C-alpha positions in Angstrom: 196.3 51.7 -39.1 199.9 52.7 -39.9 202.7 53.2 -37.3 205.6 55.6 -37.8 208.6 54.7 -35.7 211.9 56.2 -34.7 214.2 55.4 -31.8 212.1 55.7 -28.7 208.9 57.0 -30.2 206.1 55.3 -32.2 203.1 57.2 -33.5 200.0 55.3 -34.7 197.9 56.9 -37.5 194.4 56.1 -38.8 194.9 55.2 -42.5 191.5 56.7 -43.4 192.4 60.1 -41.8 196.1 59.9 -42.6 195.1 60.1 -46.2 197.9 58.1 -47.8 199.6 54.8 -47.5 203.4 55.4 -47.3 205.1 54.5 -50.6 208.4 53.7 -48.8 209.1 51.8 -45.6 211.7 54.4 -44.7 211.5 58.2 -44.5 213.3 61.3 -43.2 216.3 61.3 -45.7 217.3 64.2 -47.8 217.6 61.7 -50.7 213.8 61.6 -50.8 213.5 65.4 -51.5 212.4 66.5 -54.9 215.2 68.3 -56.8 214.5 72.0 -57.0 215.0 73.8 -60.3 217.7 76.4 -60.3 216.3 79.9 -60.1 216.3 81.9 -63.3 216.8 85.2 -61.5 220.0 84.6 -59.5 220.1 88.2 -58.2 216.6 88.0 -56.8 217.5 84.7 -55.1 220.6 86.2 -53.5 218.6 89.2 -52.2 216.0 86.8 -50.8 218.8 84.8 -49.1 220.2 88.0 -47.5 216.7 89.0 -46.3 216.3 85.6 -44.7 219.6 86.0 -42.8 218.4 89.3 -41.4 215.2 87.7 -40.1 215.2 86.3 -36.5 215.0 82.6 -36.4 214.7 80.0 -33.7 214.5 76.2 -33.4 210.9 75.2 -34.1 209.4 72.1 -32.5 209.7 70.4 -35.8 213.4 71.3 -36.2 214.1 70.1 -32.7 212.5 66.7 -33.4 214.4 66.5 -36.7 217.7 67.3 -35.0 217.1 64.7 -32.2 216.3 62.0 -34.8 219.4 62.9 -36.9 221.7 62.8 -34.0 220.4 59.5 -32.7 220.6 57.9 -36.2 224.1 59.4 -36.7 225.3 57.9 -33.4 224.0 54.5 -34.5 226.3 54.5 -37.5 229.4 55.4 -35.5 231.6 53.8 -32.8 232.6 57.1 -31.1 231.5 60.7 -31.4 232.9 64.0 -30.2 230.8 66.8 -28.6 232.5 70.1 -29.4 231.6 73.5 -28.0 232.9 76.6 -29.8 232.9 80.0 -28.0 234.2 83.4 -29.0 236.9 85.7 -27.6 234.8 88.8 -27.6 231.4 90.1 -28.4 230.3 88.9 -31.8 227.1 89.3 -33.9 225.0 86.3 -35.0 226.0 86.9 -38.6 229.7 87.1 -37.8 229.6 84.0 -35.6 228.0 81.7 -38.2 230.3 83.1 -40.9 233.4 82.1 -38.8 231.9 78.7 -38.0 231.4 78.0 -41.8 235.0 78.9 -42.4 236.1 76.6 -39.6 234.0 73.7 -40.9 235.3 74.2 -44.5 238.9 74.0 -43.2 238.2 70.9 -41.1 236.7 69.2 -44.2 239.8 69.9 -46.2 242.1 68.4 -43.6 239.9 65.5 -42.4 238.8 62.2 -43.9 235.1 61.8 -44.1 234.2 64.6 -41.6 230.6 64.4 -40.6 228.8 66.7 -38.2 225.6 68.4 -37.0 225.6 71.8 -35.2 223.2 74.1 -33.3 223.7 77.6 -32.1 222.9 78.7 -28.5 223.1 81.9 -26.5 225.7 82.3 -23.7 224.2 82.8 -20.3 226.9 82.1 -17.8 229.5 84.5 -19.1 228.6 88.0 -17.8 231.1 89.8 -20.0 229.7 88.3 -23.2 226.2 87.5 -22.1 223.9 86.7 -25.0 226.9 85.9 -27.3 226.2 83.1 -29.8 228.2 79.9 -29.4 228.0 76.5 -31.1 227.6 72.9 -30.1 228.6 70.3 -32.6 228.5 66.5 -32.7 231.1 65.1 -35.0 232.7 61.7 -36.0 236.2 63.3 -35.7 239.0 62.6 -33.3 240.3 66.1 -32.5 244.0 67.0 -31.9 242.9 69.6 -29.3 246.0 71.8 -29.2 246.1 72.1 -33.0 242.4 72.9 -33.5 242.1 75.1 -30.4 244.8 77.3 -31.7 243.3 77.4 -35.2 239.9 78.3 -33.8 241.3 81.3 -31.8 243.5 82.4 -34.8 240.5 82.2 -37.2 238.5 84.5 -34.9 241.3 87.1 -34.8 241.7 87.0 -38.6 238.0 87.8 -38.8 238.2 90.8 -36.4 237.2 89.0 -33.2 240.1 90.0 -31.0 240.4 89.5 -27.2 240.3 92.5 -24.9 243.5 91.2 -23.3 246.2 89.9 -25.6 247.1 87.1 -23.2 243.4 85.9 -23.1 243.4 82.4 -24.6 240.6 80.5 -22.9 240.9 76.7 -23.1 237.1 76.6 -22.9 236.8 78.3 -26.3 237.4 74.9 -27.9 235.9 72.3 -25.6 235.8 68.6 -26.6 234.0 65.7 -24.9 234.3 62.1 -26.2 231.0 60.2 -26.5 230.5 56.4 -26.7 228.1 56.3 -29.6 226.5 53.0 -28.3 225.5 54.8 -25.1 222.3 56.2 -26.6 221.0 57.6 -23.3 224.1 59.8 -22.9 223.9 61.0 -26.6 220.2 61.8 -26.2 220.9 63.6 -22.9 223.1 66.1 -24.8 220.3 66.6 -27.3 217.8 67.3 -24.5 220.2 69.7 -22.8 221.4 71.7 -25.7 218.7 71.4 -28.3 215.2 70.7 -26.8 215.5 73.6 -24.3 216.9 76.1 -26.9 214.2 78.7 -27.6 216.4 81.7 -28.3 216.1 83.8 -31.5 219.0 84.5 -33.8 219.8 86.6 -36.9 221.5 83.6 -38.6 221.0 80.0 -39.5 220.3 78.1 -36.3 221.5 74.6 -37.2 223.0 72.6 -40.0 224.5 69.2 -40.8 226.8 67.5 -43.3 225.4 65.9 -46.4 225.8 62.3 -45.2 224.0 63.1 -42.0 221.2 64.8 -43.9 220.8 61.6 -46.0 220.3 59.3 -43.0 216.8 57.9 -42.7 215.2 58.7 -39.4 211.8 56.9 -39.4 210.2 53.7 -40.7 206.6 52.5 -41.1 205.1 49.3 -39.7 201.9 47.8 -38.5 200.9 47.6 -34.9 202.7 44.2 -34.7 205.9 46.1 -34.3 204.9 48.1 -31.3 203.2 45.0 -29.7 206.8 43.6 -29.2 207.6 46.5 -26.9 204.4 45.9 -24.9 205.5 42.2 -24.4 208.9 43.5 -23.2 207.2 46.0 -20.8 209.2 48.7 -22.6 206.4 51.2 -23.2 207.2 53.9 -20.6 204.3 56.2 -21.6 201.4 56.1 -23.9 199.4 59.1 -25.0 195.9 58.4 -26.5 194.7 61.2 -28.8 191.0 61.9 -28.0 190.5 64.4 -30.9 188.5 62.4 -33.4 189.5 64.8 -36.2 193.2 64.1 -35.7 194.7 61.2 -37.7 196.9 60.4 -34.7 195.5 57.5 -32.6 198.2 57.2 -30.0 201.9 57.9 -29.2 204.1 55.4 -27.4 207.3 56.4 -25.7 209.7 53.4 -25.7 212.6 52.7 -23.3 215.8 52.3 -25.2 218.0 49.5 -23.8 219.7 46.3 -24.8 216.4 44.5 -25.3 214.7 47.1 -27.3 217.5 48.6 -29.5 217.8 45.4 -31.6 214.2 45.9 -32.8 215.4 49.0 -34.7 218.0 47.0 -36.6 216.2 47.6 -39.9 216.8 51.3 -39.6 220.4 50.8 -38.6 221.0 48.5 -41.6 219.3 51.0 -44.0 221.5 53.8 -42.8 224.7 51.7 -43.0 223.7 50.9 -46.6 223.1 54.5 -47.4 226.5 55.5 -46.1 228.3 52.8 -48.0 226.6 53.9 -51.3 227.7 57.4 -50.7 231.3 56.3 -50.2 231.3 54.4 -53.5 229.9 57.3 -55.5 
C-alpha cells in the first residue's frame, strides 16, 4: 500500500491496482513535467490558442484541488501574504478582463522584487449594474502601497477602453487588499474554500494561473501507512472515507485536522519547497 499526502488529506492506494510504485517521494511540481517540443507550425499553434480562448472554461474539480494545494504550499514558504481583489469600472468581456490583468501583472513584476502570485477569476454577483462581470482574486507575497497600485489599476483600465460611466467614479473597492498571516493555515484555506471551491462559473478566458515559482512548488509526498498512523495516535483524523469499490485503487481517504501538533509532521514537504525556492533564486 502507498499513501499520497498533502496538507490535511491522505489517500491510501493499493499498489497492485495503483499500477506503479512512485519513482519520487515528492510530486506536484512543474519541474517534473516533460519538456514539450516547440511546434513546427507556429501559425497553426496560434490559431489553436485563439480557438481555446473562445471556448468556455470553468474550474474543474482537479483544478480546484490543484489550486488549493498550491496556495497552501505557497503559504508555508512565506511569512505574510496579501489577498487582492481586482474589479472593473464598467462592463468588460472575459477576454478584455484577462488581457488587462496580464498587463497589470507584467508591470508589477517589473517594479517588484521576487513577485509571486496565484489568481482565479470569478463572476460578480452583488453589483447589480455590472452583474456577471469577471473580477479577479489573487494571493501574492507582495506588500502593496495601496494608493499607488489602486490608481495604476484604474488608469490601466481606462487606457484599455474600460471607462467609468461617471468621471468621478473611482471606487476604492476596485483594488481591495487584505493582509494574511501565512502561518494561520485555517484562514488561508478559508479563502480558498470561499473563492475557489465554490466557483463553478464558465468563462471565455483562462480561469486561473500562477507565477513560475509557485508552479514549481511540490504539493504531495508519498509514504507508507506509518505516516498516517501518527495522526491516528494524535486523534487528528477528522473524517475517514473507505472506498468500497473493489475496482478502484483507492482504499481510503483521511481528512486531517491541521494544527500545531499535526503541521510539524509535514516538515519534509516544507523543507523540500524551501530548497526548491532557494535553487531557483541561485539560477
